[in-house]
N, C-alpha and C positions, 0 to 999 in steps of 0.2 A: 452189508456193503463190503466188508473186509473179505468175506467168502467169495463174492463175485470178483473182487479184485484179484484175489488169489487164483481163481479159475482162469481169468483172462491172461494172467502172467504165465500160468502153466501152458495154456494153448499157444501163446506167443513163443515161449521157449521151445515148445515141442516142434512148432513149425520151423523155427530157426534151426533146430537140430537136424530136422528132416532135409532142410535146404542145403545144409552143409554135407550131410551123409549120403544123400541121394546119388551124386556123381560117383562117390566111391563104391556104392552099391551097384550102380550100372557097370563100372569098370570091372569089378570082380565077376559079376554075372556074364559080361561080354567075353571075359577071358576063358570061360568054361563052355563056350558055344562053338559050333562049327561056323564057317563063313555063310553057309546057306541058311542056317537057323538065325544068324545075326541079322540078315538083311530081309527076313520075313516079317509080316505084320498079321496079327499082333505079336509083340515080342514074347519070348519064352523066358520065364523067370525060374531059374534053378530047377528045371524039370529033368535035365540031363547034364552030366558032368564029363566034359571031354578034356582030360589033362594032357592030350597030345600037344596043345598049344604051349604048355609049360615045358614039355620035353623038346619041342622045337626051338624055343628061345634059348634053352640051356645047352643043348648038344647039337642043334641043327646047323644048317649052312650059314644062318645069320645069328650065331650064338652071341649072347650078351655076357658070357662068363668072363672073358678076358677084359672087356670094357668095365664091367662091374668091378673086377679087381683093381683096375687102374684108377677108377674114380674113388674107390674106398682108400687107396693109398694116398692119392693126392688130397682128398678131403680131410683125412686124418692128420696128415702132416701140416696142412693149412690151419686146421683148428688148433694144434699144439703150438705152432708159431704165433698165431694170433693171440692165444691166452698168455704165452710167456712174455712176448713183447708188450701186449696190452697191459698185463699186470704190472710189469716194471714201470711202464710209462705213466699209467694212471696213479700208481702209488707215489711216484716221484712228484707228480703234479699236486697231489693232495697234501704232501708232507713237506714239500720244500718250496721256497720262493726263489724265483729266478727270472731274469730278464726275458720278456717275451712269453710269459706264462699264459696270460689272457689271449694273446694272439694264437698261441698254439692250440688252445681249447676252441677258440672260435673257428680256426682253420678245420679242425677235426669235425666240427659241427657243419660247416659250409660244404665240405665234401659230399655230404649226403644230399645236397640240393642239385647235384649234377650227375648225369648218367655216366656209368663206367665205360660206355661206348666212346667217350671222349679220349680215353686212355689207349685205345687200341692202336691208333697210328704211332704215337710215340713209343709205346711198348714194342711194337712190331719192328721199328727201326733199331731200337736198342738190342733186342734179341737177335736181329739179323747181323748186326755188328759184332755182337759177342758170340756168334755161332751157336745160339741157344734155341733157335726155332726147331720145332718138332722134337721137343724134349718135355718130359714131365716137369722138369725144373721151371720151365717157362710158365706152365699152368699154376704151379705152387706159388711162384713169385706174384703173378697177376692176381690170383685169388686172394693171397694174403694182402696185397696192397689195396684192394677194394674193400676187404672185410675189416681191416685193422682199424680204421677211424671209428666205426661203430663199436667195435670191441673196446677200444680205449674209452669212448664216451660212456658206454654202459658200466664199465668197471670204475670209472671216475665218479660217476653218480653213486655207486655203491660205496666206494671207499670214503667218500665225503661224509656218509652217514656213520662211520666208525669213529668214535671218540678217540682223540690222540692220547687221552689220559691212560688208556690201556697200555700203550706202548711205553709212556713215561713211567708207569709203575714197574713195568718189567725191566726198564733201564736202571731204576734204582735197586732192583734185585740182582743187578749184575749181568743181565742179558744184553747181547749184542743186538744191533738192528736186524741182522740176518736172522737171529734166533726169534726175535719179536715177530718178524714176518711169518716165519714157518709155524710158530707155535701159537700165535694169537691172531694175526691178521688173516691168514689163509683159512683157518677153520671157520671164522666169523663170515668171511666173504665167499665161502665155498658155493652157496646158491647162485650168487652173482656170477662167479667163474663159470659154473655149469651152464648158466643162461647164455653168456657171451660166447661160450665154446659151441654150443648147439646152433646159434645163429650162423657162426662162421662155417660150421660143417655143412649146414643146409645150403648156404649161399654157394659154397664150392661144389657141392654134390650136384646142384641144378644148373651149373654153368654151362651154357652152350656157346655163347658168343666167343669167349677166349679159346675154347677148344676148337671151334670151327675155323678160327683164324690162324692159330699157332700149330695145329697138329695136322699132319698129312699121312703119316705112316699108319697103316691098318692096326698094328700091334699096339699103338699108343692111344687109340681112340678111347674116349670116355663113354660112360653109360648115356649121356645126353646125345652124343652123336650116334650111338647104336640105335637109339630109338627112332632116329630118322631113316634107318635102313628098311623099315617095314612099309614105307611109303614110296611110290614111284609115279611116273607120269600117268599111267593107265589104271592102276589098281592099288588100293590100300588094304593090306590084310589086317583088318581091324582086330580080329580075334587074337592074333600073335602080338599085335602092338599092345593090346590091353593086357595080355599076359606078361609082357615085358615090363609094362607100366606098374603092375602089381608088384613084381619083384624089385623094381627100381625104388618103390615106396617103402620097401621093408626096413632098410638101415635107418632112415630118419624116424620112422615110427617105433622101431625097437629102441633107439636111444631115448626117445621121448618117454616111452613106457618105463625105461629103467630110471630116468632121472626126473620124472614128472613132479615128485614131491619137492625136490630142490628147485626145479624150474618155476613152479608156481609161487614157491616162497621168494625166490629171486625177483620175479616180476612184480610181486605184490609189495616188496620193500623198496624197489628202485624208484627213483624219481629223477627227472631231468633238471639238473641244477646248472646255472650259468656261472 
């Protein structure tokens, strides 16, 4: 009975893994085909490798190199800002009592119930009045504003599980609060910080809505906007779009690969607390 159950679980997990990996498999395979090979039936699976598609999206007329760099800059700055502000805010909420504390936490949670598209109008007006339209700063501010509530909530849930006794013991040894944060809290909370930072990076990296609204200059275009260049009214060059999509997926994948141990530990230890 147990053996049959184990076999069924293995089949189910293998099917689930195939379901998630098959689109990635198709994307990589399509990026290595020519357009004629891509539209033929039956499909070809890794019989020939045409790296011209990657050369085209990197150095060709619709190069994604500059948008790639722009998105990398914007997403990295957004991640750093979200982690720093979220860390300070969540630590303050878990360690101090102040008027409006519960309202603040409830507000951070309620923001996740509404789409960020509701912010486009007000943000557009503000950026226009401040002469910030068509700047990277506008994308950094908008991405930070939409990712920060989730960052604060994730770090709050993590900090809530760290006993305050650790800090009180360090205070008795003569440490300042800042020293306690750097030498005690941050090392313990590092997996949670990495988790929150990764979420902020991915949210900013995949943003299309704010970039399409606030950016008009070609040299400021992000990677999400660049991916739309491979589609037009009459024809979609799927082979180059798939090659661009593979390259676009690399930064989040490499970051996840680098911090996967911390990420899994952070996700497993976090809980949502009210």
